[in-house]
Structure formats: structure tokens, C-alpha cells
BALOBA-1460 file (C-alpha; in Angstrom, 3 decimals):
// residues 313
<rec num="1" residu="m" x="-0.004" y="-0.164" z="-0.207"/>
<rec num="2" residu="k" x="3.059" y="2.342" z="0.640"/>
<rec num="3" residu="s" x="4.325" y="1.827" z="-2.636"/>
<rec num="4" residu="t" x="0.996" y="2.450" z="-4.418"/>
<rec num="5" residu="r" x="0.382" y="5.818" z="-2.387"/>
<rec num="6" residu="y" x="3.701" y="6.893" z="-3.483"/>
<rec num="7" residu="h" x="3.060" y="5.993" z="-7.080"/>
<rec num="8" residu="c" x="0.163" y="8.014" z="-7.270"/>
<rec num="9" residu="s" x="1.647" y="11.271" z="-5.611"/>
<rec num="10" residu="l" x="4.558" y="11.098" z="-8.052"/>
<rec num="11" residu="c" x="1.742" y="10.387" z="-10.816"/>
<rec num="12" residu="a" x="-0.010" y="13.741" z="-9.575"/>
<rec num="13" residu="a" x="3.032" y="15.570" z="-9.677"/>
<rec num="14" residu="l" x="4.646" y="14.891" z="-12.714"/>
<rec num="15" residu="s" x="0.883" y="15.320" z="-14.737"/>
<rec num="16" residu="s" x="0.795" y="18.692" z="-12.960"/>
<rec num="17" residu="l" x="4.172" y="19.873" z="-14.555"/>
<rec num="18" residu="s" x="3.155" y="18.313" z="-17.914"/>
<rec num="19" residu="p" x="0.478" y="20.005" z="-20.683"/>
<rec num="20" residu="p" x="-1.975" y="17.642" z="-22.559"/>
<rec num="21" residu="a" x="-0.197" y="15.398" z="-24.685"/>
<rec num="22" residu="s" x="-0.731" y="12.902" z="-28.200"/>
<rec num="23" residu="n" x="-1.502" y="9.417" z="-26.915"/>
<rec num="24" residu="g" x="2.284" y="8.728" z="-28.157"/>
<rec num="25" residu="r" x="3.323" y="11.339" z="-25.645"/>
<rec num="26" residu="r" x="1.239" y="10.011" z="-23.075"/>
<rec num="27" residu="l" x="2.947" y="6.636" z="-23.200"/>
<rec num="28" residu="f" x="6.131" y="7.850" z="-22.992"/>
<rec num="29" residu="n" x="5.185" y="9.974" z="-20.008"/>
<rec num="30" residu="r" x="3.971" y="6.794" z="-18.337"/>
<rec num="31" residu="a" x="6.797" y="4.803" z="-18.770"/>
<rec num="32" residu="l" x="9.120" y="7.533" z="-17.627"/>
<rec num="33" residu="i" x="6.822" y="7.851" z="-14.373"/>
<rec num="34" residu="a" x="6.786" y="4.143" z="-13.698"/>
<rec num="35" residu="g" x="10.684" y="3.973" z="-14.260"/>
<rec num="36" residu="a" x="10.980" y="6.922" z="-11.966"/>
<rec num="37" residu="a" x="9.015" y="5.198" z="-9.286"/>
<rec num="38" residu="a" x="10.487" y="2.189" z="-9.417"/>
<rec num="39" residu="s" x="13.811" y="3.540" z="-8.978"/>
<rec num="40" residu="a" x="12.507" y="5.370" z="-6.042"/>
<rec num="41" residu="l" x="10.777" y="2.105" z="-4.191"/>
<rec num="42" residu="p" x="14.097" y="0.884" z="-2.898"/>
<rec num="43" residu="a" x="15.197" y="4.448" z="-1.674"/>
<rec num="44" residu="l" x="12.120" y="4.754" z="0.256"/>
<rec num="45" residu="a" x="12.461" y="0.711" z="1.301"/>
<rec num="46" residu="q" x="15.816" y="1.918" z="3.100"/>
<rec num="47" residu="q" x="14.440" y="5.039" z="4.438"/>
<rec num="48" residu="n" x="11.882" y="2.904" z="5.933"/>
<rec num="49" residu="g" x="14.585" y="0.786" z="7.593"/>
<rec num="50" residu="v" x="13.107" y="-2.427" z="9.490"/>
<rec num="51" residu="r" x="9.759" y="-0.786" z="10.133"/>
<rec num="52" residu="d" x="8.238" y="-3.040" z="7.229"/>
<rec num="53" residu="d" x="9.718" y="-6.231" z="9.309"/>
<rec num="54" residu="v" x="8.098" y="-4.990" z="12.833"/>
<rec num="55" residu="g" x="4.498" y="-5.238" z="13.632"/>
<rec num="56" residu="k" x="2.502" y="-3.355" z="16.050"/>
<rec num="57" residu="n" x="3.302" y="-4.054" z="19.823"/>
<rec num="58" residu="s" x="1.570" y="-7.322" z="21.011"/>
<rec num="59" residu="s" x="-2.043" y="-7.072" z="21.975"/>
<rec num="60" residu="f" x="-1.107" y="-8.840" z="25.359"/>
<rec num="61" residu="t" x="0.527" y="-5.649" z="26.591"/>
<rec num="62" residu="k" x="-3.084" y="-4.086" z="26.980"/>
<rec num="63" residu="l" x="-3.379" y="-6.514" z="30.172"/>
<rec num="64" residu="v" x="-1.000" y="-4.519" z="32.119"/>
<rec num="65" residu="p" x="-0.751" y="-0.595" z="32.706"/>
<rec num="66" residu="a" x="1.961" y="0.692" z="31.081"/>
<rec num="67" residu="d" x="2.221" y="3.608" z="34.021"/>
<rec num="68" residu="e" x="2.406" y="1.471" z="36.825"/>
<rec num="69" residu="l" x="4.529" y="-0.927" z="35.148"/>
<rec num="70" residu="e" x="7.103" y="1.891" z="34.468"/>
<rec num="71" residu="a" x="6.493" y="3.355" z="37.855"/>
<rec num="72" residu="a" x="7.721" y="-0.352" z="39.144"/>
<rec num="73" residu="a" x="10.679" y="-0.468" z="37.104"/>
<rec num="74" residu="a" x="11.826" y="2.937" z="38.404"/>
<rec num="75" residu="q" x="11.320" y="1.847" z="41.864"/>
<rec num="76" residu="q" x="13.405" y="-1.196" z="41.219"/>
<rec num="77" residu="y" x="15.817" y="0.871" z="39.428"/>
<rec num="78" residu="a" x="16.314" y="2.937" z="42.166"/>
<rec num="79" residu="q" x="17.045" y="0.367" z="44.874"/>
<rec num="80" residu="l" x="19.393" y="-0.982" z="42.593"/>
<rec num="81" residu="l" x="21.340" y="2.214" z="42.278"/>
<rec num="82" residu="a" x="21.060" y="2.377" z="46.050"/>
<rec num="83" residu="k" x="22.738" y="-1.040" z="46.610"/>
<rec num="84" residu="a" x="25.463" y="-0.824" z="43.937"/>
<rec num="85" residu="k" x="26.220" y="2.705" z="45.822"/>
<rec num="86" residu="q" x="26.357" y="1.216" z="49.146"/>
<rec num="87" residu="k" x="28.948" y="-1.232" z="47.756"/>
<rec num="88" residu="n" x="30.910" y="1.199" z="45.979"/>
<rec num="89" residu="a" x="29.874" y="0.111" z="43.069"/>
<rec num="90" residu="l" x="28.121" y="2.803" z="41.440"/>
<rec num="91" residu="a" x="30.208" y="4.855" z="38.655"/>
<rec num="92" residu="p" x="29.944" y="8.778" z="39.544"/>
<rec num="93" residu="d" x="28.889" y="10.780" z="36.776"/>
<rec num="94" residu="s" x="32.353" y="12.140" z="35.853"/>
<rec num="95" residu="h" x="33.546" y="8.496" z="35.346"/>
<rec num="96" residu="p" x="35.053" y="8.711" z="31.573"/>
<rec num="97" residu="q" x="32.800" y="5.164" z="30.769"/>
<rec num="98" residu="v" x="29.456" y="7.048" z="32.211"/>
<rec num="99" residu="v" x="30.313" y="10.177" z="30.143"/>
<rec num="100" residu="r" x="30.721" y="8.196" z="27.376"/>
<rec num="101" residu="l" x="27.413" y="5.962" z="27.467"/>
<rec num="102" residu="r" x="25.476" y="9.046" z="28.442"/>
<rec num="103" residu="a" x="26.729" y="10.377" z="25.378"/>
<rec num="104" residu="i" x="25.906" y="7.751" z="22.996"/>
<rec num="105" residu="s" x="22.119" y="7.491" z="24.728"/>
<rec num="106" residu="q" x="21.946" y="11.081" z="23.985"/>
<rec num="107" residu="r" x="22.265" y="10.441" z="20.363"/>
<rec num="108" residu="m" x="19.960" y="7.426" z="20.462"/>
<rec num="109" residu="i" x="17.142" y="8.948" z="22.553"/>
<rec num="110" residu="p" x="15.442" y="11.380" z="20.146"/>
<rec num="111" residu="h" x="15.186" y="8.565" z="17.553"/>
<rec num="112" residu="t" x="12.743" y="6.323" z="20.025"/>
<rec num="113" residu="r" x="9.824" y="8.416" z="19.936"/>
<rec num="114" residu="s" x="8.732" y="7.262" z="16.487"/>
<rec num="115" residu="w" x="8.683" y="3.786" z="18.001"/>
<rec num="116" residu="n" x="6.749" y="4.192" z="21.334"/>
<rec num="117" residu="s" x="4.720" y="7.625" z="21.912"/>
<rec num="118" residu="r" x="5.354" y="7.176" z="25.277"/>
<rec num="119" residu="a" x="9.404" y="7.264" z="25.288"/>
<rec num="120" residu="k" x="9.118" y="11.275" z="24.675"/>
<rec num="121" residu="n" x="7.950" y="11.482" z="28.455"/>
<rec num="122" residu="w" x="10.136" y="8.935" z="30.104"/>
<rec num="123" residu="r" x="12.745" y="10.061" z="32.514"/>
<rec num="124" residu="w" x="15.703" y="8.412" z="30.884"/>
<rec num="125" residu="e" x="18.607" y="7.057" z="33.194"/>
<rec num="126" residu="v" x="22.078" y="5.702" z="32.016"/>
<rec num="127" residu="n" x="24.441" y="4.069" z="34.774"/>
<rec num="128" residu="l" x="27.460" y="2.081" z="35.072"/>
<rec num="129" residu="i" x="27.845" y="-0.583" z="37.653"/>
<rec num="130" residu="g" x="30.786" y="-2.282" z="38.581"/>
<rec num="131" residu="s" x="30.744" y="-5.780" z="37.896"/>
<rec num="132" residu="s" x="32.446" y="-8.734" z="35.960"/>
<rec num="133" residu="e" x="29.025" y="-9.608" z="34.580"/>
<rec num="134" residu="l" x="28.684" y="-9.420" z="30.689"/>
<rec num="135" residu="n" x="25.346" y="-7.706" z="31.205"/>
<rec num="136" residu="a" x="23.245" y="-4.691" z="29.998"/>
<rec num="137" residu="f" x="19.889" y="-4.023" z="30.235"/>
<rec num="138" residu="c" x="16.978" y="-1.008" z="29.820"/>
<rec num="139" residu="m" x="13.882" y="-1.138" z="31.936"/>
<rec num="140" residu="p" x="10.272" y="-0.054" z="31.054"/>
<rec num="141" residu="g" x="10.524" y="3.804" z="31.216"/>
<rec num="142" residu="g" x="14.069" y="4.223" z="29.662"/>
<rec num="143" residu="k" x="16.089" y="2.862" z="32.646"/>
<rec num="144" residu="i" x="19.484" y="2.084" z="31.557"/>
<rec num="145" residu="a" x="22.322" y="-0.068" z="33.209"/>
<rec num="146" residu="f" x="25.731" y="-1.075" z="31.812"/>
<rec num="147" residu="y" x="28.011" y="-3.367" z="33.675"/>
<rec num="148" residu="s" x="31.723" y="-2.667" z="33.779"/>
<rec num="149" residu="g" x="32.253" y="-6.305" z="32.599"/>
<rec num="150" residu="i" x="30.668" y="-6.069" z="29.164"/>
<rec num="151" residu="l" x="32.354" y="-3.147" z="28.449"/>
<rec num="152" residu="s" x="35.730" y="-3.865" z="29.872"/>
<rec num="153" residu="q" x="36.216" y="-7.447" z="28.937"/>
<rec num="154" residu="l" x="34.758" y="-7.445" z="25.600"/>
<rec num="155" residu="q" x="37.048" y="-3.703" z="24.859"/>
<rec num="156" residu="l" x="33.656" y="-2.337" z="23.314"/>
<rec num="157" residu="d" x="34.258" y="0.423" z="20.804"/>
<rec num="158" residu="d" x="31.444" y="3.241" z="20.493"/>
<rec num="159" residu="d" x="29.644" y="1.461" z="17.733"/>
<rec num="160" residu="e" x="29.470" y="-1.839" z="19.786"/>
<rec num="161" residu="v" x="28.296" y="-0.013" z="22.533"/>
<rec num="162" residu="a" x="25.434" y="1.444" z="20.650"/>
<rec num="163" residu="t" x="24.448" y="-1.900" z="19.206"/>
<rec num="164" residu="i" x="23.862" y="-3.415" z="23.179"/>
<rec num="165" residu="m" x="22.402" y="-0.104" z="24.039"/>
<rec num="166" residu="g" x="20.155" y="-0.039" z="20.918"/>
<rec num="167" residu="h" x="19.091" y="-3.720" z="21.410"/>
<rec num="168" residu="e" x="18.256" y="-2.843" z="25.277"/>
<rec num="169" residu="v" x="16.355" y="0.242" z="24.535"/>
<rec num="170" residu="a" x="14.340" y="-1.387" z="21.660"/>
<rec num="171" residu="h" x="12.931" y="-4.077" z="24.224"/>
<rec num="172" residu="a" x="11.797" y="-1.443" z="26.245"/>
<rec num="173" residu="l" x="10.063" y="0.479" z="23.321"/>
<rec num="174" residu="r" x="8.610" y="-2.762" z="22.159"/>
<rec num="175" residu="e" x="7.293" y="-3.506" z="25.607"/>
<rec num="176" residu="h" x="8.359" y="-6.803" z="25.509"/>
<rec num="177" residu="a" x="8.390" y="-7.083" z="29.290"/>
<rec num="178" residu="r" x="4.810" y="-5.886" z="29.673"/>
<rec num="179" residu="e" x="3.879" y="-8.344" z="26.916"/>
<rec num="180" residu="r" x="5.413" y="-11.313" z="28.855"/>
<rec num="181" residu="i" x="3.691" y="-10.593" z="31.796"/>
<rec num="182" residu="g" x="0.439" y="-10.124" z="29.973"/>
<rec num="183" residu="k" x="0.791" y="-13.236" z="28.696"/>
<rec num="184" residu="s" x="1.600" y="-14.659" z="31.754"/>
<rec num="185" residu="n" x="-1.631" y="-13.017" z="33.222"/>
<rec num="186" residu="a" x="-3.760" y="-14.518" z="30.281"/>
<rec num="187" residu="t" x="-2.717" y="-18.101" z="30.398"/>
<rec num="188" residu="g" x="-3.272" y="-17.976" z="34.389"/>
<rec num="189" residu="i" x="0.024" y="-17.563" z="35.426"/>
<rec num="190" residu="g" x="0.918" y="-14.395" z="37.838"/>
<rec num="191" residu="l" x="-3.013" y="-14.118" z="38.095"/>
<rec num="192" residu="s" x="-2.486" y="-12.466" z="41.447"/>
<rec num="193" residu="l" x="0.100" y="-9.994" z="39.826"/>
<rec num="194" residu="g" x="-2.013" y="-9.277" z="37.311"/>
<rec num="195" residu="a" x="-4.941" y="-8.438" z="39.957"/>
<rec num="196" residu="q" x="-2.726" y="-5.793" z="41.707"/>
<rec num="197" residu="l" x="-1.358" y="-4.435" z="38.667"/>
<rec num="198" residu="l" x="-5.228" y="-3.660" z="37.649"/>
<rec num="199" residu="g" x="-5.454" y="-1.747" z="40.682"/>
<rec num="200" residu="l" x="-7.212" y="-4.737" z="42.695"/>
<rec num="201" residu="g" x="-4.090" y="-5.060" z="45.493"/>
<rec num="202" residu="s" x="-0.819" y="-3.083" z="46.938"/>
<rec num="203" residu="l" x="1.028" y="-1.511" z="44.198"/>
<rec num="204" residu="g" x="3.571" y="-1.423" z="46.753"/>
<rec num="205" residu="d" x="4.028" y="-4.956" z="46.847"/>
<rec num="206" residu="v" x="3.694" y="-5.443" z="43.429"/>
<rec num="207" residu="a" x="6.490" y="-3.339" z="42.181"/>
<rec num="208" residu="a" x="8.575" y="-4.836" z="44.776"/>
<rec num="209" residu="n" x="7.876" y="-8.145" z="43.164"/>
<rec num="210" residu="l" x="7.635" y="-6.842" z="39.439"/>
<rec num="211" residu="g" x="10.915" y="-5.236" z="39.858"/>
<rec num="212" residu="t" x="12.726" y="-8.211" z="40.577"/>
<rec num="213" residu="q" x="10.924" y="-9.641" z="37.731"/>
<rec num="214" residu="l" x="12.266" y="-7.134" z="35.230"/>
<rec num="215" residu="l" x="15.700" y="-7.656" z="36.559"/>
<rec num="216" residu="t" x="15.816" y="-11.338" z="35.694"/>
<rec num="217" residu="m" x="13.550" y="-11.198" z="32.656"/>
<rec num="218" residu="k" x="14.211" y="-13.480" z="29.757"/>
<rec num="219" residu="f" x="12.853" y="-12.403" z="26.379"/>
<rec num="220" residu="s" x="11.683" y="-15.351" z="23.904"/>
<rec num="221" residu="r" x="13.552" y="-15.661" z="20.594"/>
<rec num="222" residu="d" x="11.500" y="-13.553" z="18.646"/>
<rec num="223" residu="d" x="11.542" y="-10.678" z="20.964"/>
<rec num="224" residu="e" x="15.495" y="-11.085" z="20.781"/>
<rec num="225" residu="s" x="15.477" y="-11.183" z="17.252"/>
<rec num="226" residu="e" x="12.870" y="-8.225" z="16.785"/>
<rec num="227" residu="a" x="15.432" y="-6.364" z="19.367"/>
<rec num="228" residu="d" x="18.367" y="-6.924" z="17.153"/>
<rec num="229" residu="l" x="16.372" y="-5.300" z="14.170"/>
<rec num="230" residu="v" x="15.072" y="-1.976" z="15.742"/>
<rec num="231" residu="g" x="18.273" y="-1.655" z="17.739"/>
<rec num="232" residu="m" x="20.537" y="-1.663" z="14.439"/>
<rec num="233" residu="e" x="17.979" y="1.241" z="13.216"/>
<rec num="234" residu="l" x="18.396" y="3.194" z="16.290"/>
<rec num="235" residu="a" x="22.523" y="2.588" z="16.131"/>
<rec num="236" residu="a" x="22.059" y="3.413" z="12.544"/>
<rec num="237" residu="r" x="19.973" y="6.560" z="12.916"/>
<rec num="238" residu="s" x="22.417" y="7.770" z="15.616"/>
<rec num="239" residu="g" x="25.336" y="7.682" z="13.352"/>
<rec num="240" residu="y" x="26.903" y="4.443" z="14.536"/>
<rec num="241" residu="d" x="27.647" y="1.819" z="12.390"/>
<rec num="242" residu="p" x="25.167" y="-0.857" z="12.350"/>
<rec num="243" residu="e" x="27.812" y="-3.579" z="11.168"/>
<rec num="244" residu="a" x="29.302" y="-3.477" z="14.371"/>
<rec num="245" residu="g" x="27.092" y="-5.999" z="15.781"/>
<rec num="246" residu="v" x="29.055" y="-8.834" z="13.541"/>
<rec num="247" residu="r" x="32.191" y="-7.646" z="15.413"/>
<rec num="248" residu="l" x="30.112" y="-7.399" z="18.786"/>
<rec num="249" residu="w" x="28.769" y="-11.169" z="18.282"/>
<rec num="250" residu="q" x="32.180" y="-12.559" z="17.332"/>
<rec num="251" residu="k" x="33.734" y="-11.016" z="20.800"/>
<rec num="252" residu="m" x="30.733" y="-12.316" z="22.638"/>
<rec num="253" residu="g" x="31.340" y="-15.748" z="21.558"/>
<rec num="254" residu="e" x="34.961" y="-15.746" z="22.058"/>
<rec num="255" residu="a" x="34.019" y="-14.550" z="25.576"/>
<rec num="256" residu="s" x="31.591" y="-17.393" z="26.119"/>
<rec num="257" residu="k" x="33.596" y="-20.085" z="24.131"/>
<rec num="258" residu="g" x="30.426" y="-20.820" z="22.410"/>
<rec num="259" residu="a" x="27.901" y="-20.685" z="25.080"/>
<rec num="260" residu="p" x="25.423" y="-17.744" z="24.905"/>
<rec num="261" residu="p" x="26.154" y="-15.805" z="28.166"/>
<rec num="262" residu="q" x="23.121" y="-14.774" z="30.660"/>
<rec num="263" residu="w" x="22.495" y="-11.682" z="28.379"/>
<rec num="264" residu="l" x="21.752" y="-13.843" z="25.451"/>
<rec num="265" residu="s" x="20.452" y="-17.040" z="26.935"/>
<rec num="266" residu="t" x="17.532" y="-17.188" z="24.867"/>
<rec num="267" residu="h" x="18.985" y="-15.919" z="21.571"/>
<rec num="268" residu="p" x="20.157" y="-17.504" z="18.473"/>
<rec num="269" residu="s" x="23.914" y="-17.299" z="18.828"/>
<rec num="270" residu="g" x="27.053" y="-17.779" z="16.861"/>
<rec num="271" residu="g" x="27.059" y="-17.973" z="13.177"/>
<rec num="272" residu="s" x="23.246" y="-18.033" z="12.966"/>
<rec num="273" residu="r" x="22.969" y="-14.445" z="14.303"/>
<rec num="274" residu="i" x="25.731" y="-13.004" z="12.708"/>
<rec num="275" residu="q" x="24.325" y="-14.290" z="9.243"/>
<rec num="276" residu="d" x="20.768" y="-12.475" z="10.429"/>
<rec num="277" residu="i" x="22.751" y="-9.299" z="11.214"/>
<rec num="278" residu="r" x="24.404" y="-9.345" z="7.655"/>
<rec num="279" residu="a" x="21.110" y="-10.061" z="5.842"/>
<rec num="280" residu="n" x="19.515" y="-7.166" z="7.398"/>
<rec num="281" residu="l" x="22.083" y="-4.712" z="7.106"/>
<rec num="282" residu="p" x="21.121" y="-3.280" z="3.715"/>
<rec num="283" residu="k" x="17.805" y="-2.238" z="5.262"/>
<rec num="284" residu="v" x="19.607" y="0.038" z="7.629"/>
<rec num="285" residu="e" x="23.044" y="1.043" z="5.802"/>
<rec num="286" residu="a" x="21.241" y="3.960" z="4.019"/>
<rec num="287" residu="l" x="20.157" y="5.414" z="7.421"/>
<rec num="288" residu="y" x="23.743" y="5.251" z="8.583"/>
<rec num="289" residu="a" x="25.381" y="6.592" z="5.482"/>
<rec num="290" residu="k" x="22.715" y="9.475" z="5.979"/>
<rec num="291" residu="a" x="23.099" y="10.076" z="9.960"/>
<rec num="292" residu="e" x="25.421" y="12.825" z="11.117"/>
<rec num="293" residu="k" x="28.166" y="11.141" z="12.838"/>
<rec num="294" residu="p" x="29.216" y="11.536" z="16.509"/>
<rec num="295" residu="p" x="31.700" y="14.534" z="16.877"/>
<rec num="296" residu="r" x="33.666" y="12.581" z="19.555"/>
<rec num="297" residu="r" x="34.915" y="8.730" z="19.926"/>
<rec num="298" residu="y" x="35.753" y="7.430" z="23.422"/>
<rec num="299" residu="e" x="38.194" y="4.865" z="24.294"/>
<rec num="300" residu="p" x="37.353" y="1.430" z="25.578"/>
<rec num="301" residu="m" x="37.253" y="0.451" z="29.292"/>
<rec num="302" residu="a" x="40.415" y="-0.312" z="30.450"/>
<rec num="303" residu="r" x="40.495" y="-4.202" z="31.436"/>
<rec num="304" residu="s" x="41.559" y="-3.061" z="34.889"/>
<rec num="305" residu="s" x="38.434" y="-1.032" z="35.638"/>
<rec num="306" residu="a" x="35.976" y="-4.097" z="35.511"/>
<rec num="307" residu="s" x="36.524" y="-4.482" z="39.414"/>
<rec num="308" residu="s" x="32.921" y="-3.977" z="41.372"/>
<rec num="309" residu="k" x="34.830" y="-0.859" z="42.633"/>
<rec num="310" residu="s" x="33.680" y="1.286" z="39.633"/>
<rec num="311" residu="s" x="33.287" y="4.317" z="41.201"/>
<rec num="312" residu="s" x="36.968" y="4.402" z="42.243"/>
<rec num="313" residu="n" x="38.566" y="4.008" z="38.742"/>
């Protein structure tokens, strides 16, 4: 349907510029119009990125109020940061890697709104926690955290960091956590949790229980694949090379010795994932080529900074 509308608009525009013509002239004009439309369609598809491959959010998300889920996530995120600070494992605002993560996020956040209208009102936060885990996440409402292990052990460059961040942000934008909780409620699993979310119980209790679930939630393979696609587009539009995903997963495979780490436990790994990324690169390469590139590139995190005492580095 999109191509039909575009073709009709092009026809109308060209017709308005041309005076009435003979039958031969009309045939020539129609051939010219058809050729112009055909040549424009691939470019149009490239500008759309991966949107034609990603459908609407699941109807199961409607079973869980978004604002209450985001409130629960914010509460759990604050508790996580407080515990990290108590252990001297929360990196300060001045930490070079915190500056780096926030700079990348600031380039990416403006491109999130077209994927989820709620994102424009999210109170985005980005923090670094000292831990040897290869982990990162974005909770509902835009609460992002990276563990120092994933930055230092994999020696990630900015494009690779953007790949991870885009993937995690995509989970939040596509409301995968809300969808999975909704599915659980619909099948009778976690029914009491759903009742509380719907206003039939204590929000304080549900926030604590739900927050714990959000930190340990594993998404389905379909969700992970969708997050890969959307994440590639977010990174490309933000000026980061989407092909970095290939290098990232190669590094991840080496670090995990062939077995997917906790962060990717439900996602296809190894050659299959890299193959999928390469197959989808043509959909976002034009976006990357057109995007304004970051004015500054940051150094990878030093390996010695992977200890739990991130705030002291």
C-alpha cells in the first residue's frame, strides 16, 4: 500500500507539470513515470529501515497498565543503584565510561519516539555498575544500566556499545516485558500479580515483586530477534555503524566459549546471529550513511576497571 500511495503522488506531481499530450506522448510519459517510481521505491524502503519487518506491539501489552509497570521499574532501578552505591560499585557522573554511555544515549533517545509515543515522556537514566558480568539492560521507562564487565572484557568501541544499547532500548520501546507479563496473566500464571497491577491489590508489593522479575526477565527468541532489528536501526540513525554487530557477537562468542552468556541466553548465537545481522544490514545502511556522525569517539574501558569498585576508577 505504501508503494501505491507513493506512485500515485508521483504521478500527480508529474502530471501537474506536463501539458496535455498526444497518445504517443502519454505512453512515453507513463513509461517515464513508472521508471521513476520503480527507481525511487528501493530508496524509500531503505529510509523505512526495518519498520516493514516489525509489526504492531502485541495485544497482550494491554493487559498490563504501562504507567504502573514503568513506576515499578523506576522503583526497582533506584533500589539497584542504591545497593550498588552502598557497595562502592556505582560509577559517578564524572566517570569517563558514564560520560561515554550518556553521550551515546543522548544521540539515540531522539530516535526512540517514533517507535513508542510514551518514550518522549520517559525520564531516561543511564548508569554504570561495577561488576564482572557481561550484562546490560533497559527497563521499562528508559532505565538503562551497563555492567563494567561487558565494556572492559569485550573492549567495546562506540559502535559496539551503541549496538548493545540499541538492542536493550528496543526491548523497552517494543514493551517486551509488558507483553510477557500480559501473556502470563492471560494464561493464569501470575494471576494475582495481574490483579494487583489492575488496581486490585497493593502497588507497593507488586512493585517489589515485579521489579525483581524485570531484572531477571528473559525474553523469547522472537523478542530478541525483533530487538536486534530495531536496535540496528536506532544505532544507524544515531550515527553508529550497524555492522559493528558482527564484531560484537564474534567477541561475545569468544568470551563465552561458544555458549551464550546470561544476557543472550534465549537468543540464537554464533554464526546464525551474525548471518541474520548481515542479511538485514542493507535495510539500515542508507540510514547510517545519511546520519550525522558523533563528533567524538571514546576509548574502550580499561580491563583493570572491571572490578566491582567502578566508582574508584
